[in-house]
C-alpha positions in Angstrom: 0.0 0.0 0.0 1.4 3.2 -1.0 0.8 6.2 1.5 2.5 9.0 -0.4 4.2 9.3 -3.7 7.1 11.9 -4.1 4.7 14.1 -6.2 2.0 14.0 -3.5 4.6 14.9 -0.9 5.7 18.1 -3.0 2.0 19.0 -3.4 1.5 18.7 0.3 4.5 21.0 1.1 3.4 23.6 -1.4 -0.2 23.7 0.0 0.9 23.8 3.5 3.3 26.7 3.0 0.7 28.7 1.0 -1.9 28.4 3.8 0.5 29.1 6.6 -0.2 32.7 7.7 2.6 35.1 8.2 3.5 35.9 11.9 1.2 38.4 13.4 2.6 42.0 13.3 3.8 43.3 16.6 1.3 45.8 18.2 2.9 49.1 18.8 3.2 49.6 22.7 1.2 52.7 22.7 -1.7 51.1 21.2 -1.9 48.7 24.3 -2.7 49.4 27.9 0.1 48.9 30.5 0.6 48.2 34.3 3.9 49.6 35.9 5.4 48.7 39.3 8.0 51.0 40.4 10.0 51.6 43.6 13.1 53.7 44.6 14.3 56.2 47.0 13.4 60.0 47.6 15.2 62.6 49.8 13.8 65.8 51.2 14.9 68.8 49.0 12.6 71.5 50.4 9.5 72.5 52.0 8.7 73.9 55.4 9.1 70.8 57.5 12.2 70.8 59.8 12.5 67.0 59.6 15.0 65.3 57.3 12.8 62.9 55.3 14.0 59.8 53.4 11.2 58.1 51.6 10.8 54.7 49.8 8.0 55.1 47.3 6.0 52.2 45.9 3.9 53.0 42.7 1.4 50.9 40.9 0.2 52.7 37.7 -2.1 51.9 34.9 -1.5 53.6 31.5 -4.3 53.7 28.9 -3.7 53.1 25.3 -2.9 56.1 23.2 -5.3 59.0 23.5 -3.6 61.5 21.1 -0.2 61.3 19.2 1.9 62.3 16.4 3.2 59.4 14.2 6.3 60.4 12.2 7.5 59.0 8.8 10.6 57.3 10.3 8.3 55.1 12.5 8.8 57.1 15.7 5.9 58.4 17.6 5.1 61.1 20.3 2.1 59.8 22.3 -0.1 60.9 25.1 -1.8 58.2 27.4 -3.8 58.5 30.6 -2.0 57.3 33.8 -3.6 56.4 37.1 -1.3 55.7 40.1 -1.7 54.0 43.5 1.1 55.4 45.8 2.3 53.7 49.0 5.2 55.6 50.6 7.2 54.5 53.6 8.9 57.3 55.4 12.1 55.6 56.5 13.2 58.9 58.3 11.0 61.9 59.2 8.0 62.5 61.4 5.4 60.3 59.7 5.6 56.5 58.8 3.5 55.9 55.8 1.5 57.6 53.1 -1.3 56.0 51.0 -2.6 58.0 48.0 -4.0 58.0 44.4 -3.0 60.3 41.5 -3.7 61.0 38.0 -1.5 62.4 35.3 -0.8 62.3 31.5 2.0 60.1 30.4 3.8 61.7 27.4 6.1 59.2 25.6 8.5 59.4 22.7 9.1 56.1 21.0 12.0 55.3 18.8 11.3 54.0 15.3 11.6 50.3 16.2 9.3 50.9 19.4 11.9 49.1 21.6 12.6 52.2 24.0 11.0 55.3 25.0 11.6 58.6 26.9 8.6 59.4 29.2 7.4 62.2 31.4 4.5 62.7 33.8 3.2 65.4 36.0 0.0 65.1 38.0 -1.4 64.9 41.5 -4.1 63.5 43.7 -5.1 62.9 47.3 -4.1 60.5 50.2 -3.7 60.0 53.8 -0.7 59.7 56.1 -0.2 59.0 59.7 0.2 62.6 61.0 1.8 62.6 64.5 0.7 65.9 65.8 4.2 67.1 66.0 5.2 70.7 65.3 7.0 70.7 61.9 5.4 67.4 60.8 2.4 67.3 58.5 -0.5 68.9 60.1 -3.3 66.3 59.4 -3.8 62.8 58.0 -5.6 64.1 54.7 -2.9 65.3 52.2 -2.6 66.4 48.6 0.2 65.1 46.4 1.8 66.4 43.3 4.5 64.6 41.3 6.6 64.9 38.3 8.6 62.1 36.7 11.0 61.8 33.8 12.5 58.6 32.6 13.5 56.0 30.1 11.8 52.7 29.3 13.4 49.8 27.4 11.8 46.7 26.0 12.8 43.3 27.8 10.3 41.2 25.8 7.3 41.9 23.7 5.2 42.3 26.8 7.8 43.5 29.5 9.7 46.7 29.8 12.3 48.0 32.3 11.7 51.5 33.6 13.9 54.0 35.3 13.2 57.7 36.2 13.9 60.7 38.3 11.0 61.4 40.6 9.8 64.6 42.3 7.0 64.4 45.0 5.4 67.1 46.9 3.1 66.4 49.9 1.0 69.0 51.8 -2.4 69.7 53.1 -3.1 72.6 50.8 -3.0 75.3 53.6 -5.9 73.5 55.7 -3.7 73.8 58.9 -1.4 76.7 60.0 1.4 76.1 59.6 1.3 74.1 56.4 4.6 72.1 56.5 4.7 70.8 53.0 7.5 68.3 51.9 9.3 68.3 48.6 11.3 65.1 47.8 13.6 64.2 45.0 15.0 60.8 43.9 14.8 57.9 41.5 12.6 55.0 40.8 13.3 51.6 39.0 10.6 49.2 37.9 8.9 47.1 35.3 5.9 47.5 33.0 3.8 45.0 31.5 1.5 45.6 28.4 -1.8 43.9 27.7 
């Protein structure tokens, strides 16, 4: 019994290759949503508080797909995405011990033509609570406003994962609800990873 003649075998190969689809084209990172997890270290650089703060920030952020952007002929892109962040700060030194907050900001990103790395920036703010100690020079109450600015670089590790590093400025204060209003300005860095989906 003959299962396959050479001619049938060649025909099978030709048909198989013609029906095999080409690999799916990689989706541009700014067309997907992403979740970022970042941590680092911040040091007090200003504000009215007399305490010398050192802060370990922990941010979990969700970035939307592109809201608005410019796509250039060389393949690079300048995009704007929405960014929502949950903040958990541990005050390693200073008057308070912890801060929990939420913030929203635009994420402005320039992607290289191959979409393998980007320069990004964000500036936004929100609200949160800390464990105010009622000490002169510390934060005056638990309810606190936050503002932050971030500038960094993101590099692709795999199709879904990126490595992120940035400079981070964070301001915490109660917006003048107490007198005095000892705001805290801190500057430092973050490192983290992002995953697109």
